[in-house]
N, CA, C and O atoms as a CHARMM CRD file, in Angstrom:
* protein
*
  360
    1    1 UNK  N     57.91700  28.75300 -45.68700 PROA 1      0.00000
    2    1 UNK  CA    57.70700  29.81600 -44.71600 PROA 1      0.00000
    3    1 UNK  C     58.68500  29.58500 -43.56300 PROA 1      0.00000
    4    1 UNK  O     58.77100  28.48300 -43.02200 PROA 1      0.00000
    5    2 UNK  N     59.41300  30.62800 -43.19800 PROA 2      0.00000
    6    2 UNK  CA    60.39000  30.46800 -42.12900 PROA 2      0.00000
    7    2 UNK  C     59.69000  30.43500 -40.76500 PROA 2      0.00000
    8    2 UNK  O     58.56300  30.91500 -40.64200 PROA 2      0.00000
    9    3 UNK  N     60.34400  29.87400 -39.74100 PROA 3      0.00000
   10    3 UNK  CA    59.71000  29.72500 -38.42600 PROA 3      0.00000
   11    3 UNK  C     59.28700  31.04600 -37.78600 PROA 3      0.00000
   12    3 UNK  O     58.28300  31.08500 -37.07500 PROA 3      0.00000
   13    4 UNK  N     60.02800  32.12700 -38.02300 PROA 4      0.00000
   14    4 UNK  CA    59.65300  33.41900 -37.45000 PROA 4      0.00000
   15    4 UNK  C     58.32900  33.92300 -37.99700 PROA 4      0.00000
   16    4 UNK  O     57.48200  34.40900 -37.24900 PROA 4      0.00000
   17    5 UNK  N     58.16000  33.80400 -39.29000 PROA 5      0.00000
   18    5 UNK  CA    56.89500  34.22300 -39.90900 PROA 5      0.00000
   19    5 UNK  C     55.75100  33.33500 -39.45900 PROA 5      0.00000
   20    5 UNK  O     54.64600  33.81700 -39.20900 PROA 5      0.00000
   21    6 UNK  N     56.01000  32.05600 -39.35500 PROA 6      0.00000
   22    6 UNK  CA    54.98900  31.12000 -38.88900 PROA 6      0.00000
   23    6 UNK  C     54.56100  31.45000 -37.46200 PROA 6      0.00000
   24    6 UNK  O     53.37300  31.39800 -37.14400 PROA 6      0.00000
   25    7 UNK  N     55.52200  31.79000 -36.60200 PROA 7      0.00000
   26    7 UNK  CA    55.19700  32.16700 -35.22400 PROA 7      0.00000
   27    7 UNK  C     54.36000  33.44000 -35.19500 PROA 7      0.00000
   28    7 UNK  O     53.41200  33.53500 -34.41500 PROA 7      0.00000
   29    8 UNK  N     54.69500  34.41900 -36.03300 PROA 8      0.00000
   30    8 UNK  CA    53.90600  35.65400 -36.10400 PROA 8      0.00000
   31    8 UNK  C     52.46800  35.36900 -36.52000 PROA 8      0.00000
   32    8 UNK  O     51.52800  35.90100 -35.92900 PROA 8      0.00000
   33    9 UNK  N     52.30200  34.53700 -37.52900 PROA 9      0.00000
   34    9 UNK  CA    50.96700  34.18900 -38.01300 PROA 9      0.00000
   35    9 UNK  C     50.19400  33.43500 -36.93500 PROA 9      0.00000
   36    9 UNK  O     49.00200  33.67200 -36.73900 PROA 9      0.00000
   37   10 UNK  N     50.87000  32.53200 -36.24100 PROA 10     0.00000
   38   10 UNK  CA    50.20400  31.74800 -35.20000 PROA 10     0.00000
   39   10 UNK  C     49.72100  32.65000 -34.06700 PROA 10     0.00000
   40   10 UNK  O     48.57200  32.53600 -33.64000 PROA 10     0.00000
   41   11 UNK  N     50.57700  33.54300 -33.57300 PROA 11     0.00000
   42   11 UNK  CA    50.15600  34.42300 -32.48000 PROA 11     0.00000
   43   11 UNK  C     49.09800  35.41300 -32.93400 PROA 11     0.00000
   44   11 UNK  O     48.21600  35.76600 -32.15000 PROA 11     0.00000
   45   12 UNK  N     49.16100  35.86800 -34.17500 PROA 12     0.00000
   46   12 UNK  CA    48.11800  36.75200 -34.69400 PROA 12     0.00000
   47   12 UNK  C     46.78500  36.00500 -34.77200 PROA 12     0.00000
   48   12 UNK  O     45.74000  36.55500 -34.42700 PROA 12     0.00000
   49   13 UNK  N     46.82700  34.75600 -35.22300 PROA 13     0.00000
   50   13 UNK  CA    45.61000  33.94900 -35.28600 PROA 13     0.00000
   51   13 UNK  C     45.00400  33.71200 -33.91700 PROA 13     0.00000
   52   13 UNK  O     43.78800  33.80000 -33.74900 PROA 13     0.00000
   53   14 UNK  N     45.84700  33.41200 -32.93700 PROA 14     0.00000
   54   14 UNK  CA    45.36500  33.21200 -31.57000 PROA 14     0.00000
   55   14 UNK  C     44.75000  34.49700 -31.03200 PROA 14     0.00000
   56   14 UNK  O     43.69900  34.46200 -30.39100 PROA 14     0.00000
   57   15 UNK  N     45.39500  35.62900 -31.28900 PROA 15     0.00000
   58   15 UNK  CA    44.88000  36.90500 -30.80400 PROA 15     0.00000
   59   15 UNK  C     43.52000  37.22800 -31.43700 PROA 15     0.00000
   60   15 UNK  O     42.61500  37.69600 -30.74700 PROA 15     0.00000
   61   16 UNK  N     43.37500  36.98600 -32.72500 PROA 16     0.00000
   62   16 UNK  CA    42.10000  37.25100 -33.39900 PROA 16     0.00000
   63   16 UNK  C     41.00800  36.31800 -32.87600 PROA 16     0.00000
   64   16 UNK  O     39.89000  36.75600 -32.60600 PROA 16     0.00000
   65   17 UNK  N     41.33300  35.03200 -32.73400 PROA 17     0.00000
   66   17 UNK  CA    40.35600  34.07200 -32.21900 PROA 17     0.00000
   67   17 UNK  C     39.94200  34.43300 -30.79100 PROA 17     0.00000
   68   17 UNK  O     38.75900  34.37100 -30.45700 PROA 17     0.00000
   69   18 UNK  N     40.90700  34.81100 -29.94900 PROA 18     0.00000
   70   18 UNK  CA    40.59400  35.20400 -28.57300 PROA 18     0.00000
   71   18 UNK  C     39.76100  36.48500 -28.55200 PROA 18     0.00000
   72   18 UNK  O     38.88200  36.63300 -27.70400 PROA 18     0.00000
   73   19 UNK  N     40.02600  37.40900 -29.47000 PROA 19     0.00000
   74   19 UNK  CA    39.24200  38.64000 -29.53800 PROA 19     0.00000
   75   19 UNK  C     37.78900  38.33700 -29.90800 PROA 19     0.00000
   76   19 UNK  O     36.86600  38.94600 -29.36600 PROA 19     0.00000
   77   20 UNK  N     37.59200  37.40500 -30.82300 PROA 20     0.00000
   78   20 UNK  CA    36.23000  37.00900 -31.20100 PROA 20     0.00000
   79   20 UNK  C     35.51900  36.37600 -30.00600 PROA 20     0.00000
   80   20 UNK  O     34.36500  36.69300 -29.72000 PROA 20     0.00000
   81   21 UNK  N     36.22200  35.47500 -29.30900 PROA 21     0.00000
   82   21 UNK  CA    35.62600  34.84700 -28.12700 PROA 21     0.00000
   83   21 UNK  C     35.37100  35.86800 -27.02100 PROA 21     0.00000
   84   21 UNK  O     34.39700  35.74700 -26.27900 PROA 21     0.00000
   85   22 UNK  N     36.23500  36.86600 -26.90900 PROA 22     0.00000
   86   22 UNK  CA    36.02100  37.93400 -25.92500 PROA 22     0.00000
   87   22 UNK  C     34.74000  38.70200 -26.24200 PROA 22     0.00000
   88   22 UNK  O     33.94200  38.98700 -25.35000 PROA 22     0.00000
   89   23 UNK  N     34.55300  39.03000 -27.50500 PROA 23     0.00000
   90   23 UNK  CA    33.33800  39.74600 -27.90000 PROA 23     0.00000
   91   23 UNK  C     32.07800  38.95600 -27.60500 PROA 23     0.00000
   92   23 UNK  O     31.09300  39.50300 -27.11000 PROA 23     0.00000
   93   24 UNK  N     32.11300  37.67100 -27.91000 PROA 24     0.00000
   94   24 UNK  CA    30.95300  36.81600 -27.63900 PROA 24     0.00000
   95   24 UNK  C     30.67800  36.72900 -26.14400 PROA 24     0.00000
   96   24 UNK  O     29.53000  36.82300 -25.71000 PROA 24     0.00000
   97   25 UNK  N     31.74700  36.54800 -25.35200 PROA 25     0.00000
   98   25 UNK  CA    31.55600  36.41100 -23.90500 PROA 25     0.00000
   99   25 UNK  C     31.14900  37.74100 -23.27000 PROA 25     0.00000
  100   25 UNK  O     30.38200  37.74500 -22.30700 PROA 25     0.00000
  101   26 UNK  N     31.64000  38.85700 -23.78200 PROA 26     0.00000
  102   26 UNK  CA    31.19100  40.15200 -23.25600 PROA 26     0.00000
  103   26 UNK  C     29.71700  40.39900 -23.56500 PROA 26     0.00000
  104   26 UNK  O     29.00400  40.99000 -22.75500 PROA 26     0.00000
  105   27 UNK  N     29.25900  39.95100 -24.73000 PROA 27     0.00000
  106   27 UNK  CA    27.82300  40.04600 -25.04300 PROA 27     0.00000
  107   27 UNK  C     27.01500  39.18400 -24.08300 PROA 27     0.00000
  108   27 UNK  O     25.92100  39.56500 -23.66600 PROA 27     0.00000
  109   28 UNK  N     27.55900  38.01700 -23.73300 PROA 28     0.00000
  110   28 UNK  CA    26.86600  37.14400 -22.77700 PROA 28     0.00000
  111   28 UNK  C     26.84600  37.77300 -21.39100 PROA 28     0.00000
  112   28 UNK  O     25.86600  37.62700 -20.66100 PROA 28     0.00000
  113   29 UNK  N     27.90700  38.46500 -21.02300 PROA 29     0.00000
  114   29 UNK  CA    27.94100  39.13500 -19.71400 PROA 29     0.00000
  115   29 UNK  C     26.85700  40.21400 -19.64800 PROA 29     0.00000
  116   29 UNK  O     26.16100  40.34100 -18.64100 PROA 29     0.00000
  117   30 UNK  N     26.72200  40.97900 -20.71300 PROA 30     0.00000
  118   30 UNK  CA    25.69000  42.01400 -20.72500 PROA 30     0.00000
  119   30 UNK  C     24.28700  41.42800 -20.63300 PROA 30     0.00000
  120   30 UNK  O     23.39300  42.01600 -20.02400 PROA 30     0.00000
  121   31 UNK  N     24.10800  40.26900 -21.24300 PROA 31     0.00000
  122   31 UNK  CA    22.78800  39.64200 -21.24000 PROA 31     0.00000
  123   31 UNK  C     22.47700  38.96800 -19.90800 PROA 31     0.00000
  124   31 UNK  O     21.35000  39.06200 -19.42000 PROA 31     0.00000
  125   32 UNK  N     23.45300  38.29200 -19.31400 PROA 32     0.00000
  126   32 UNK  CA    23.18400  37.48700 -18.11700 PROA 32     0.00000
  127   32 UNK  C     23.57700  38.15900 -16.81400 PROA 32     0.00000
  128   32 UNK  O     23.04800  37.81400 -15.75700 PROA 32     0.00000
  129   33 UNK  N     24.49700  39.11500 -16.87200 PROA 33     0.00000
  130   33 UNK  CA    25.02400  39.78400 -15.67800 PROA 33     0.00000
  131   33 UNK  C     25.64700  38.78700 -14.69600 PROA 33     0.00000
  132   33 UNK  O     25.57100  38.97800 -13.48200 PROA 33     0.00000
  133   34 UNK  N     26.24600  37.75100 -15.21100 PROA 34     0.00000
  134   34 UNK  CA    26.86100  36.71100 -14.39000 PROA 34     0.00000
  135   34 UNK  C     28.32300  37.05900 -14.09800 PROA 34     0.00000
  136   34 UNK  O     29.09400  37.30700 -15.02400 PROA 34     0.00000
  137   35 UNK  N     28.71100  37.07900 -12.81300 PROA 35     0.00000
  138   35 UNK  CA    30.11400  37.34600 -12.48600 PROA 35     0.00000
  139   35 UNK  C     31.05100  36.26100 -13.03200 PROA 35     0.00000
  140   35 UNK  O     32.18900  36.55100 -13.39800 PROA 35     0.00000
  141   36 UNK  N     30.58300  35.04700 -13.08400 PROA 36     0.00000
  142   36 UNK  CA    31.40600  33.97000 -13.63600 PROA 36     0.00000
  143   36 UNK  C     31.66400  34.17600 -15.12200 PROA 36     0.00000
  144   36 UNK  O     32.77600  33.95000 -15.59800 PROA 36     0.00000
  145   37 UNK  N     30.66700  34.59100 -15.83600 PROA 37     0.00000
  146   37 UNK  CA    30.85800  34.86400 -17.26100 PROA 37     0.00000
  147   37 UNK  C     31.79800  36.05600 -17.44400 PROA 37     0.00000
  148   37 UNK  O     32.54500  36.11600 -18.42000 PROA 37     0.00000
  149   38 UNK  N     31.76100  36.99500 -16.51200 PROA 38     0.00000
  150   38 UNK  CA    32.70300  38.11200 -16.54100 PROA 38     0.00000
  151   38 UNK  C     34.13600  37.64200 -16.37700 PROA 38     0.00000
  152   38 UNK  O     35.04000  38.17100 -17.02400 PROA 38     0.00000
  153   39 UNK  N     34.35400  36.64700 -15.51500 PROA 39     0.00000
  154   39 UNK  CA    35.69100  36.08600 -15.35000 PROA 39     0.00000
  155   39 UNK  C     36.14100  35.35700 -16.61600 PROA 39     0.00000
  156   39 UNK  O     37.30700  35.44200 -17.00300 PROA 39     0.00000
  157   40 UNK  N     35.22900  34.65200 -17.24900 PROA 40     0.00000
  158   40 UNK  CA    35.56200  33.97100 -18.50600 PROA 40     0.00000
  159   40 UNK  C     35.93000  35.00300 -19.57000 PROA 40     0.00000
  160   40 UNK  O     36.89400  34.81800 -20.31300 PROA 40     0.00000
  161   41 UNK  N     35.16500  36.08200 -19.64100 PROA 41     0.00000
  162   41 UNK  CA    35.47400  37.15200 -20.59900 PROA 41     0.00000
  163   41 UNK  C     36.84200  37.75500 -20.29100 PROA 41     0.00000
  164   41 UNK  O     37.60900  38.05000 -21.20900 PROA 41     0.00000
  165   42 UNK  N     37.15300  37.93900 -19.01800 PROA 42     0.00000
  166   42 UNK  CA    38.46700  38.47100 -18.63500 PROA 42     0.00000
  167   42 UNK  C     39.58000  37.52200 -19.06700 PROA 42     0.00000
  168   42 UNK  O     40.63800  37.96600 -19.51300 PROA 42     0.00000
  169   43 UNK  N     39.34700  36.22100 -18.93600 PROA 43     0.00000
  170   43 UNK  CA    40.33900  35.24200 -19.39000 PROA 43     0.00000
  171   43 UNK  C     40.58900  35.34700 -20.88200 PROA 43     0.00000
  172   43 UNK  O     41.73700  35.31400 -21.32600 PROA 43     0.00000
  173   44 UNK  N     39.52700  35.47300 -21.65600 PROA 44     0.00000
  174   44 UNK  CA    39.67800  35.61900 -23.10900 PROA 44     0.00000
  175   44 UNK  C     40.38500  36.93200 -23.46100 PROA 44     0.00000
  176   44 UNK  O     41.20000  36.97000 -24.38200 PROA 44     0.00000
  177   45 UNK  N     40.07600  37.99500 -22.73700 PROA 45     0.00000
  178   45 UNK  CA    40.75600  39.26900 -22.97800 PROA 45     0.00000
  179   45 UNK  C     42.24400  39.16700 -22.67100 PROA 45     0.00000
  180   45 UNK  O     43.06700  39.74500 -23.38100 PROA 45     0.00000
  181   46 UNK  N     42.59300  38.43700 -21.61800 PROA 46     0.00000
  182   46 UNK  CA    44.00700  38.23800 -21.29000 PROA 46     0.00000
  183   46 UNK  C     44.73800  37.48100 -22.40100 PROA 46     0.00000
  184   46 UNK  O     45.87600  37.80600 -22.74000 PROA 46     0.00000
  185   47 UNK  N     44.07800  36.48100 -22.95700 PROA 47     0.00000
  186   47 UNK  CA    44.69300  35.74200 -24.06100 PROA 47     0.00000
  187   47 UNK  C     44.84500  36.64800 -25.28100 PROA 47     0.00000
  188   47 UNK  O     45.83000  36.54100 -26.01100 PROA 47     0.00000
  189   48 UNK  N     43.88900  37.53000 -25.50500 PROA 48     0.00000
  190   48 UNK  CA    43.99300  38.48900 -26.61000 PROA 48     0.00000
  191   48 UNK  C     45.20000  39.40100 -26.42000 PROA 48     0.00000
  192   48 UNK  O     45.98200  39.60500 -27.34900 PROA 48     0.00000
  193   49 UNK  N     45.34800  39.94500 -25.22400 PROA 49     0.00000
  194   49 UNK  CA    46.48000  40.82800 -24.93600 PROA 49     0.00000
  195   49 UNK  C     47.79400  40.07000 -25.07900 PROA 49     0.00000
  196   49 UNK  O     48.75900  40.58900 -25.64000 PROA 49     0.00000
  197   50 UNK  N     47.82700  38.85200 -24.57400 PROA 50     0.00000
  198   50 UNK  CA    49.03700  38.04000 -24.68700 PROA 50     0.00000
  199   50 UNK  C     49.41500  37.82500 -26.14900 PROA 50     0.00000
  200   50 UNK  O     50.57900  37.98900 -26.51400 PROA 50     0.00000
  201   51 UNK  N     48.46000  37.46400 -26.97900 PROA 51     0.00000
  202   51 UNK  CA    48.73000  37.23800 -28.39100 PROA 51     0.00000
  203   51 UNK  C     49.23600  38.48200 -29.09000 PROA 51     0.00000
  204   51 UNK  O     50.13000  38.40900 -29.93400 PROA 51     0.00000
  205   52 UNK  N     48.66500  39.62700 -28.74200 PROA 52     0.00000
  206   52 UNK  CA    49.09200  40.87900 -29.35900 PROA 52     0.00000
  207   52 UNK  C     50.51400  41.23300 -28.92800 PROA 52     0.00000
  208   52 UNK  O     51.35600  41.55700 -29.76500 PROA 52     0.00000
  209   53 UNK  N     50.78000  41.17200 -27.62600 PROA 53     0.00000
  210   53 UNK  CA    52.09700  41.57400 -27.12400 PROA 53     0.00000
  211   53 UNK  C     53.18700  40.63600 -27.63300 PROA 53     0.00000
  212   53 UNK  O     54.23400  41.09600 -28.08800 PROA 53     0.00000
  213   54 UNK  N     52.95400  39.34000 -27.56300 PROA 54     0.00000
  214   54 UNK  CA    53.96600  38.39500 -28.02500 PROA 54     0.00000
  215   54 UNK  C     54.11800  38.47900 -29.54600 PROA 54     0.00000
  216   54 UNK  O     55.23100  38.38800 -30.06400 PROA 54     0.00000
  217   55 UNK  N     53.01600  38.64900 -30.25200 PROA 55     0.00000
  218   55 UNK  CA    53.09700  38.80600 -31.70700 PROA 55     0.00000
  219   55 UNK  C     53.90700  40.02800 -32.10800 PROA 55     0.00000
  220   55 UNK  O     54.72600  39.96200 -33.02500 PROA 55     0.00000
  221   56 UNK  N     53.67900  41.14400 -31.42300 PROA 56     0.00000
  222   56 UNK  CA    54.45300  42.35700 -31.69900 PROA 56     0.00000
  223   56 UNK  C     55.91800  42.12700 -31.34200 PROA 56     0.00000
  224   56 UNK  O     56.81100  42.55500 -32.07300 PROA 56     0.00000
  225   57 UNK  N     56.16700  41.45400 -30.22600 PROA 57     0.00000
  226   57 UNK  CA    57.54400  41.16900 -29.83600 PROA 57     0.00000
  227   57 UNK  C     58.26300  40.29600 -30.84100 PROA 57     0.00000
  228   57 UNK  O     59.44700  40.49900 -31.11100 PROA 57     0.00000
  229   58 UNK  N     57.55900  39.33100 -31.39300 PROA 58     0.00000
  230   58 UNK  CA    58.16400  38.48300 -32.41500 PROA 58     0.00000
  231   58 UNK  C     58.34400  39.22800 -33.73100 PROA 58     0.00000
  232   58 UNK  O     59.36000  39.07300 -34.41000 PROA 58     0.00000
  233   59 UNK  N     57.35000  40.03700 -34.08500 PROA 59     0.00000
  234   59 UNK  CA    57.38500  40.75100 -35.36200 PROA 59     0.00000
  235   59 UNK  C     58.48600  41.80600 -35.38200 PROA 59     0.00000
  236   59 UNK  O     59.23900  41.91500 -36.34900 PROA 59     0.00000
  237   60 UNK  N     58.56800  42.57700 -34.30500 PROA 60     0.00000
  238   60 UNK  CA    59.56800  43.63700 -34.26500 PROA 60     0.00000
  239   60 UNK  C     60.96300  43.09300 -34.02400 PROA 60     0.00000
  240   60 UNK  O     61.95300  43.71800 -34.40500 PROA 60     0.00000
  241   61 UNK  N     61.04400  41.93700 -33.39600 PROA 61     0.00000
  242   61 UNK  CA    62.35700  41.40600 -33.05900 PROA 61     0.00000
  243   61 UNK  C     63.00100  42.26200 -31.98300 PROA 61     0.00000
  244   61 UNK  O     62.38000  43.19300 -31.47100 PROA 61     0.00000
  245   62 UNK  N     64.21400  41.95900 -31.64600 PROA 62     0.00000
  246   62 UNK  CA    64.89100  42.74300 -30.63800 PROA 62     0.00000
  247   62 UNK  C     64.52700  42.36400 -29.22000 PROA 62     0.00000
  248   62 UNK  O     65.23400  42.73800 -28.28500 PROA 62     0.00000
  249   63 UNK  N     63.44000  41.62900 -29.03600 PROA 63     0.00000
  250   63 UNK  CA    63.06200  41.17100 -27.70900 PROA 63     0.00000
  251   63 UNK  C     63.76700  39.84900 -27.47100 PROA 63     0.00000
  252   63 UNK  O     63.84300  39.00300 -28.36200 PROA 63     0.00000
  253   64 UNK  N     64.26800  39.68500 -26.29500 PROA 64     0.00000
  254   64 UNK  CA    64.90600  38.42900 -25.93400 PROA 64     0.00000
  255   64 UNK  C     63.83900  37.33000 -25.91100 PROA 64     0.00000
  256   64 UNK  O     62.78300  37.51700 -25.30600 PROA 64     0.00000
  257   65 UNK  N     64.09300  36.20100 -26.55300 PROA 65     0.00000
  258   65 UNK  CA    63.10500  35.11400 -26.54500 PROA 65     0.00000
  259   65 UNK  C     62.75400  34.63500 -25.13900 PROA 65     0.00000
  260   65 UNK  O     61.63400  34.18100 -24.90500 PROA 65     0.00000
  261   66 UNK  N     63.68500  34.72900 -24.21300 PROA 66     0.00000
  262   66 UNK  CA    63.38400  34.33400 -22.83500 PROA 66     0.00000
  263   66 UNK  C     62.38000  35.28200 -22.18500 PROA 66     0.00000
  264   66 UNK  O     61.55100  34.85400 -21.38200 PROA 66     0.00000
  265   67 UNK  N     62.45000  36.56200 -22.52900 PROA 67     0.00000
  266   67 UNK  CA    61.48000  37.52800 -22.00300 PROA 67     0.00000
  267   67 UNK  C     60.09200  37.20200 -22.53700 PROA 67     0.00000
  268   67 UNK  O     59.11800  37.21400 -21.78400 PROA 67     0.00000
  269   68 UNK  N     59.99500  36.91200 -23.83000 PROA 68     0.00000
  270   68 UNK  CA    58.70000  36.54600 -24.41700 PROA 68     0.00000
  271   68 UNK  C     58.16800  35.25800 -23.80600 PROA 68     0.00000
  272   68 UNK  O     56.96800  35.13600 -23.56100 PROA 68     0.00000
  273   69 UNK  N     59.04900  34.30100 -23.55900 PROA 69     0.00000
  274   69 UNK  CA    58.62900  33.04300 -22.94600 PROA 69     0.00000
  275   69 UNK  C     58.14700  33.27200 -21.51700 PROA 69     0.00000
  276   69 UNK  O     57.13900  32.69700 -21.10500 PROA 69     0.00000
  277   70 UNK  N     58.84500  34.09200 -20.76800 PROA 70     0.00000
  278   70 UNK  CA    58.42900  34.41000 -19.40300 PROA 70     0.00000
  279   70 UNK  C     57.09700  35.15100 -19.40500 PROA 70     0.00000
  280   70 UNK  O     56.22000  34.86300 -18.59100 PROA 70     0.00000
  281   71 UNK  N     56.94800  36.10400 -20.31900 PROA 71     0.00000
  282   71 UNK  CA    55.68700  36.84000 -20.43900 PROA 71     0.00000
  283   71 UNK  C     54.53600  35.88100 -20.74600 PROA 71     0.00000
  284   71 UNK  O     53.46500  35.97900 -20.14800 PROA 71     0.00000
  285   72 UNK  N     54.75900  34.96100 -21.67400 PROA 72     0.00000
  286   72 UNK  CA    53.73700  33.98800 -22.03400 PROA 72     0.00000
  287   72 UNK  C     53.38500  33.10300 -20.84500 PROA 72     0.00000
  288   72 UNK  O     52.20800  32.85100 -20.58800 PROA 72     0.00000
  289   73 UNK  N     54.38300  32.63400 -20.12700 PROA 73     0.00000
  290   73 UNK  CA    54.13900  31.77500 -18.96400 PROA 73     0.00000
  291   73 UNK  C     53.35400  32.51800 -17.89200 PROA 73     0.00000
  292   73 UNK  O     52.45500  31.94900 -17.27200 PROA 73     0.00000
  293   74 UNK  N     53.68600  33.78000 -17.67000 PROA 74     0.00000
  294   74 UNK  CA    52.97200  34.57600 -16.67800 PROA 74     0.00000
  295   74 UNK  C     51.51300  34.75900 -17.07300 PROA 74     0.00000
  296   74 UNK  O     50.62100  34.59100 -16.24100 PROA 74     0.00000
  297   75 UNK  N     51.26400  35.09600 -18.31700 PROA 75     0.00000
  298   75 UNK  CA    49.89600  35.27000 -18.78200 PROA 75     0.00000
  299   75 UNK  C     49.11900  33.95700 -18.71100 PROA 75     0.00000
  300   75 UNK  O     47.94800  33.95100 -18.33100 PROA 75     0.00000
  301   76 UNK  N     49.75900  32.84600 -19.07300 PROA 76     0.00000
  302   76 UNK  CA    49.07400  31.55400 -19.00600 PROA 76     0.00000
  303   76 UNK  C     48.68500  31.21800 -17.56700 PROA 76     0.00000
  304   76 UNK  O     47.60200  30.68500 -17.32800 PROA 76     0.00000
  305   77 UNK  N     49.55800  31.52600 -16.61300 PROA 77     0.00000
  306   77 UNK  CA    49.24600  31.27200 -15.20600 PROA 77     0.00000
  307   77 UNK  C     48.05600  32.11600 -14.74800 PROA 77     0.00000
  308   77 UNK  O     47.18200  31.62900 -14.03000 PROA 77     0.00000
  309   78 UNK  N     48.02900  33.38400 -15.16600 PROA 78     0.00000
  310   78 UNK  CA    46.91400  34.25800 -14.78800 PROA 78     0.00000
  311   78 UNK  C     45.61600  33.78500 -15.43700 PROA 78     0.00000
  312   78 UNK  O     44.56500  33.78900 -14.79500 PROA 78     0.00000
  313   79 UNK  N     45.67900  33.38200 -16.68900 PROA 79     0.00000
  314   79 UNK  CA    44.48000  32.87400 -17.38300 PROA 79     0.00000
  315   79 UNK  C     43.96400  31.61900 -16.68600 PROA 79     0.00000
  316   79 UNK  O     42.75900  31.47200 -16.48200 PROA 79     0.00000
  317   80 UNK  N     44.86200  30.72300 -16.32400 PROA 80     0.00000
  318   80 UNK  CA    44.43700  29.51300 -15.61400 PROA 80     0.00000
  319   80 UNK  C     43.79700  29.84800 -14.27800 PROA 80     0.00000
  320   80 UNK  O     42.80100  29.23000 -13.90300 PROA 80     0.00000
  321   81 UNK  N     44.34500  30.80900 -13.55500 PROA 81     0.00000
  322   81 UNK  CA    43.76000  31.22800 -12.28200 PROA 81     0.00000
  323   81 UNK  C     42.36900  31.81700 -12.48800 PROA 81     0.00000
  324   81 UNK  O     41.44400  31.49800 -11.74100 PROA 81     0.00000
  325   82 UNK  N     42.21700  32.66800 -13.48600 PROA 82     0.00000
  326   82 UNK  CA    40.90900  33.28300 -13.76000 PROA 82     0.00000
  327   82 UNK  C     39.88500  32.21200 -14.13400 PROA 82     0.00000
  328   82 UNK  O     38.75300  32.24500 -13.65200 PROA 82     0.00000
  329   83 UNK  N     40.26800  31.27000 -14.98200 PROA 83     0.00000
  330   83 UNK  CA    39.32400  30.21400 -15.36400 PROA 83     0.00000
  331   83 UNK  C     39.01100  29.29000 -14.19200 PROA 83     0.00000
  332   83 UNK  O     37.89000  28.79600 -14.07400 PROA 83     0.00000
  333   84 UNK  N     39.99100  29.05300 -13.32900 PROA 84     0.00000
  334   84 UNK  CA    39.73500  28.27400 -12.11300 PROA 84     0.00000
  335   84 UNK  C     38.69800  28.97100 -11.24800 PROA 84     0.00000
  336   84 UNK  O     37.74600  28.34800 -10.77700 PROA 84     0.00000
  337   85 UNK  N     38.88900  30.27000 -11.04100 PROA 85     0.00000
  338   85 UNK  CA    37.92800  31.02700 -10.24300 PROA 85     0.00000
  339   85 UNK  C     36.54000  31.02600 -10.87700 PROA 85     0.00000
  340   85 UNK  O     35.53300  30.94600 -10.17300 PROA 85     0.00000
  341   86 UNK  N     36.48800  31.11200 -12.18100 PROA 86     0.00000
  342   86 UNK  CA    35.20400  31.16900 -12.87800 PROA 86     0.00000
  343   86 UNK  C     34.45400  29.83900 -12.80500 PROA 86     0.00000
  344   86 UNK  O     33.22300  29.82900 -12.79200 PROA 86     0.00000
  345   87 UNK  N     35.16700  28.73500 -12.75700 PROA 87     0.00000
  346   87 UNK  CA    34.47700  27.45000 -12.84200 PROA 87     0.00000
  347   87 UNK  C     34.35400  26.69800 -11.53000 PROA 87     0.00000
  348   87 UNK  O     33.39000  25.95900 -11.33200 PROA 87     0.00000
  349   88 UNK  N     35.30200  26.87100 -10.64000 PROA 88     0.00000
  350   88 UNK  CA    35.31000  25.99800  -9.45200 PROA 88     0.00000
  351   88 UNK  C     35.05100  26.69300  -8.12000 PROA 88     0.00000
  352   88 UNK  O     34.72300  26.02000  -7.14300 PROA 88     0.00000
  353   89 UNK  N     35.18400  27.98100  -8.04900 PROA 89     0.00000
  354   89 UNK  CA    34.99600  28.68200  -6.76500 PROA 89     0.00000
  355   89 UNK  C     33.56900  29.19200  -6.70500 PROA 89     0.00000
  356   89 UNK  O     33.03400  29.72900  -7.67500 PROA 89     0.00000
  357   90 UNK  N     32.97500  29.01000  -5.54700 PROA 90     0.00000
  358   90 UNK  CA    31.59100  29.48500  -5.36800 PROA 90     0.00000
  359   90 UNK  C     31.56500  30.84300  -4.75700 PROA 90     0.00000
  360   90 UNK  O     30.49000  31.40000  -4.53300 PROA 90     0.00000
């Protein structure tokens, strides 16, 4: 399997796993009405969007790898901020 196909499969797998975790956390938000759980769900949704966008960018090609790397870094920073807010801020 060539590295491009492997990268597509990896990002698709991450996106599917994050989507499953998003669904579970959104169900928990509806049950508990916790703002912190809402932030966790938002973090999982961001990872889902990141996996989809980067996966499409890799699959379609034509996107500069530096743009995809910058996009990934930006999303990771936002996810870390959301999880920080969800766990450590009162």
